[in-house]
C-alpha positions in Angstrom: 63.8 12.8 88.1 62.2 10.4 90.3 61.9 12.4 93.5 58.1 12.4 93.9 56.9 9.5 91.9 59.3 6.9 92.7 57.9 4.3 90.2 57.7 6.6 87.2 60.2 8.8 85.3 59.5 11.9 83.4 60.8 12.1 79.8 64.2 13.7 79.6 63.0 16.7 77.8 60.4 17.3 80.4 63.1 17.2 83.1 65.3 19.5 81.1 62.4 22.0 80.6 61.2 21.9 84.3 64.2 21.1 86.4 67.2 22.0 83.9 70.3 22.8 86.1 68.3 24.1 89.1 70.4 21.9 91.3 73.4 24.0 90.5 71.7 27.2 91.6 70.4 25.5 94.6 74.0 24.6 95.7 74.5 28.4 95.7 71.4 28.8 97.9 72.4 25.8 100.2 73.9 27.8 103.0 71.0 30.3 103.1 68.5 27.5 103.1 70.3 26.0 106.0 70.0 29.3 107.9 66.3 29.2 107.2 66.2 25.6 108.4 67.9 26.6 111.6 65.2 29.1 112.2 62.4 26.7 111.4 64.0 24.1 113.7 63.9 26.6 116.5 60.2 27.3 115.7 59.5 23.6 115.7 61.0 23.4 119.2 58.8 26.2 120.5 55.7 24.4 119.5 56.9 21.0 120.8 57.5 19.2 117.6 61.3 19.0 118.5 62.5 18.6 122.1 65.3 20.6 123.4 67.7 17.6 122.8 66.5 17.1 119.3 66.9 20.8 118.6 70.5 20.7 119.7 71.1 17.7 117.5 69.5 19.3 114.5 71.4 22.6 115.0 74.8 20.7 115.3 74.1 18.8 112.2 73.0 21.9 110.2 76.0 23.9 111.4 78.2 20.9 110.2 76.3 20.9 106.8 76.6 24.7 106.4 80.5 24.6 106.9 80.7 21.8 104.6 78.7 23.6 101.9 80.6 26.8 102.3 83.9 25.0 101.6 82.3 23.0 98.7 82.4 19.5 100.3 78.7 19.2 99.9 76.7 20.2 96.9 73.1 19.6 95.7 73.1 16.6 93.4 70.9 16.5 90.4 68.9 13.6 91.7 68.2 15.6 94.9 66.6 18.3 92.7 66.9 21.1 95.3 68.6 22.3 98.4 65.7 21.5 100.6 65.8 17.7 99.6 69.5 17.8 100.2 69.1 19.2 103.7 66.5 16.8 104.7 68.4 14.0 103.5 71.5 15.0 105.3 69.5 15.3 108.6 67.7 12.1 108.2 70.9 10.2 107.4 72.6 11.5 110.5 69.5 11.7 112.9 66.9 9.3 111.5 63.4 10.2 112.6 64.4 13.3 114.2 65.8 14.5 110.9 62.5 13.7 109.2 60.7 16.1 111.6 62.3 19.2 110.0 59.8 18.8 107.1 56.9 19.5 109.5 54.8 22.5 108.4 57.2 23.6 105.6 56.3 25.2 102.3 58.8 24.7 99.6 57.9 28.2 98.2 58.4 29.8 101.5 61.8 28.0 101.8 62.8 29.4 98.4 61.8 32.9 99.4 63.5 32.8 102.6 66.8 31.5 101.1 66.6 34.0 98.2 66.0 36.9 100.7 69.0 35.8 102.9 71.1 35.5 99.8 70.2 38.9 98.5 70.6 40.5 102.0 74.1 39.3 102.2 74.8 40.3 98.6 73.5 43.8 99.2 75.4 44.1 102.5 78.6 43.3 100.6 77.9 45.7 97.8 77.2 48.5 100.4 80.5 47.8 102.0 82.2 48.0 98.5 80.4 51.3 97.8 81.6 52.7 101.1 85.1 51.6 100.4 84.9 53.2 97.0 83.5 56.6 98.3 86.3 56.5 101.0 89.0 55.8 98.3 87.7 58.7 96.1 87.6 61.1 99.2 91.2 60.0 100.0 92.2 60.6 96.4 90.5 64.0 96.3 92.2 65.0 99.5 95.5 63.9 98.1 95.1 65.9 95.1 93.1 68.9 96.4 95.1 71.3 94.0 93.9 69.5 90.9 
């Protein structure tokens, strides 16, 4: 792990203990962190950090990244450590200095919480739909067998 201190490396056991396989979990959260980044980019445009043209570029690249993540073409790599770094690197590779602006005013803790909330909201909506489908199936079954 050399993300923060480029000239030093943590001992392997420290990396296993502190980071482990977080990058795999972050791959799961990548689409949700991209959604949060889209909102953040909009906010940066509102305060003048991004111009309207830059916002349009960032949004286009983030939508491209989200689609690639959803089909598994893009994942978080262990050397990136987390989805935030993967997103920032993707933006910077495609947009240069404009991509670097996305880091302005961000808290990694807030990014994680936003991504987790978006992930959980989607999962809860899915569970709600499944529960409603089950209730409907049970009602249909009961109606079909009302003599039992």
